N, C-alpha and C positions, 0 to 999 in steps of 0.2 A: 560695865560702867564702874568707875572707882568710887570708893566711899567719899572722897573729897568732893567729887562732882555731884554726888547725890545731896550732900549737905549744902553746897553752894547753889544748887538749882532745885527749889522747892517743887516745881512742877514735875520734874523727873522723879523726885522722891515720891510724890503722890501717885504717879503712874506706876512706879515700881511696886508700891504698896498694894495697889488695886490688883495688879497681875498676881502678886504673891497670895493675896486673899482668895482670888478666884481659883487659883491652882490648889490651894489648901482645901477649899470647900469641895471642889470636885473630887479630890482624893479621899476625903472623909466620907462623902456620899457613896463613892464606889466601894469603899471598905465596909460600910454599914450594910450596903445591899448584898455584898458577898457573904458577910457573916450572918445575916438574918435570913433563915430559910423560909420565912413566911412572906418575904417581900418579892417584888418583881414578878417573874413568870413561874415561880416555883409552885404556887397553888394551882395554876393552870396545867403545868406539866404533870402534877400529881393526879389531876382529874383524868388525864389521858394515859395514865400508867397505873391502873388500879388492879391489883391482884385479886380484889374481891369479886371481880367479874368472872373469875375462873370457877368452874363447877366443882363441887365437893368430891363427886365421883370421878374417877379417872376415865377419860374418853379421848379418842384419837382425833375427834373433830369438834371444834368449838365454833358454832355458827351464830355469832352475835348480829350479823347483818341480815340473817334469815334469807340467805340465798338458796338454801336447800329445804326441801320438804322433810317432814319427820321421818318418812320412809327412806328417802335418799340419805339422810344423815346417819340413820342406823345401819343401812347397808354399807355405806362408805366406811364407817368406823369399824365394822366387823371385817370388811375386806382388807383394810390397812393392817388390822391385827393379824389376820391370816398371812398377809404378805410378809410382815415382820418375822413371824414364826418360821416362814418358809425360807426366807433369804437372809434374815438378820439385819436388814436395812429398816430404819425407823422413818416412816413418812407421817407427817402431821399436817392438819389443815386448820387455819384460823381465818374466819371472815369477820370484818369489822367495818364500822361506819363512823359514828361520832365518838365512840368509846372503844378503848382497847386496853387489854391487860398489860401491854408493852413487854418489857423484858422479863416479866414474871413467868411467861410461858417457858422460858429456858429451864428454870428449876422445876416447874410443874411437870414438864415432859421429859426432863433429863436430856436435853438436846446436846449432842456431841458431834464429833467429826464424822460419825457414821449415820447422820440424820439429815433429813430435809424437811424444812418448814415452808409450806405454801401459804402465803398471806393474800387474801382477796379483799381489796379495798376499792370502792367505786369512786373515791374522791379524786383520783388522778385520771390521766388520759388512758392508762392501761391498768386494768384491775388486778393483775397478777404480779406478785413479787415473790422471790425465792430467797430463803436463807439456806445456803448450800454448805454442807459439811465438807471439810477438806478431802476426805476419803472418796468423795464422789467425782472430783475433778479428773482423776486418771481415767475414769470410765466415760465421763461426759464433760468435754471442755467448756470453757466460758461461752464460746460462741453458740453452743447447744442451748444454754439457758436463755441467751438473748433471743434466739430464734423461737424457742418455746414460749417465751413471754409475748413476743410480737405476733405469733400465730394464733394463740388461744385467748390472749388478754386484750386484743385490740377492740375498739368500739364497734367495728363492723361485725366481727364474729359474735360479740356479746349481744348485739342488737338482734341478730338473726337466730342465735341459738340459746341465749340466756346465760346468766352467770353460773348456773349449776352445771351446764354442759362445758363451759370453759374450765371449771375446776376439775371435773371428771375427765375431760379429754387430756388436760395437761398431766394429770396423775397417771393416766393410762399409758401415755408415751414414756414417762419416767419408768414405770414398772416394766414395760416391754424392753427398754434398753438395759435395765439392770439384769433382767432374766437372760438376755442374749449376750451379756458380757461387755456392754458399753455401746455407745453410738457417737459418731462424730457430728451427725446432723439429726434433726427430729424426723422420726419415721412418718411416712405418709406424704402424699403429694396433693395439696389443695388445688382446687380448680384454677384459682387466680394465679397461682404459681406456675401451673402447667401452661396456662395461656401465655405467660411471659416467656417461658422456654420455647414455646411454639413460635412466637414472634421473632425471637432472636435466631431461631433456626432458619426461618424464611429469609430474614435479612442477610444472614450468612450465605444462603444459597444465591441471593441476588448479587451480592458482592462477588462471589465465585463465578457466577455466570457472566457478568460484565467483564471480569478480568480474563476469562477464558475465550472471549470472542475473538475470532481470527482478525488479524490486522495486516496480513500480507495476502497477495493474490495466490490462490491455490492452497492456502493454509486452512486446515479443518478446525483445529483447536490451538489456541495460543497457550501452551503449557508453561512457557516462561513467565508470562504475566500472572497466570494462575498461581504459580509457585511464589512469585514476589508478593502477592496479596494473601498468601496462605496464613500468615500470622493473624490477619484481621478476620477473615471468614472462619479460620480454624477456632479462634477464641469464641466467636459468636455461636458457632454450631456445636463444637465439642465441649468447651468449658461452660457456656451458659445455656446451651440447648440440650445436650446429652447428659452432662455431669450431674446436674440436680435431679434428673429423672432416675438414673440408675442407682444413685446413692440413697434414694428415699423410697423406692418401690420396686418390686419385682414384676409388676404388671408390664406386659409387652406392648399394650395398646398405646399408651402415651409415647413410648419410644418409637413405635412404628409411625405414628402421626408426625412426630418431629422429623424423622428421616424423610418421610414423604414431603413434608413442607419444605425441607431443604432442597430436595431434588426438583420440585415444582418451581420454586423460586429461582434456582439455577437455570432451569430450562427456559423459563419465561425471559429472564435477563439475557440469556445466550441468544435467543431467537429474536428478541425485540429489535435490534438494529437491522435485521433482515427484513422485518415487516415495515419498518419506517424508511428504508432505503428507497429513493426515488427510482422509478422505472425509466431506463434510457429511452430516448426518442428514436423512432424508427427512421432509417435513412433510405 
């Protein structure tokens, strides 16, 4: 709007003045909030980032949430110190609830690219969080840390085993992988994960059995249809049924059960049309 129009129209001038006043007030308020460290959420943030919570004596475990007993805390601290002396990798544990030292732990422990910080906090859906040094990623990729968090930090595991076992179990997996030169997946096969692999193996066998059922007179097995459906039953059986087992454990029993489940599912699906076929009437 031109200056002449503002002068000739008092209402437009008044509206323009109000808008300019509101804009100026908002700008000044934002500037004062940014310049004044005691305003806004700064005091609250300081309360949740308090280096005074750090102990005076150096320790590898700071248990502010009291997830560990005094014996567990002392044993874990000495174990992490021995592991650091053995391998050179620095593992640290921080548990917190309503108060946290925040980023002050980085200077307190001297965390660097050769370090791992495990933070246990019950306020989220998963109690475990990891601050991973860059030097650890060549040994254990990002999918490893996601699986480690979901396996030991989920609510079901914590409810059945406790927060202390979630922390100890996660650290044990990390130490095992570092000692053996790295891992692509978390070692060990939980029962719920094995059940899932067994189900996929059985479903893969059912698909293979139905595909291999003979469709012509005198044909014993329909190899053509079995090969056509091989990408489906192969993914179910090999990728989802066998792969997770052999990559996580050397125990032969889960593998044997999955192979048996595949064969039983294939046999039942292959023979089921024979059982359901109607008997021809006698002449």
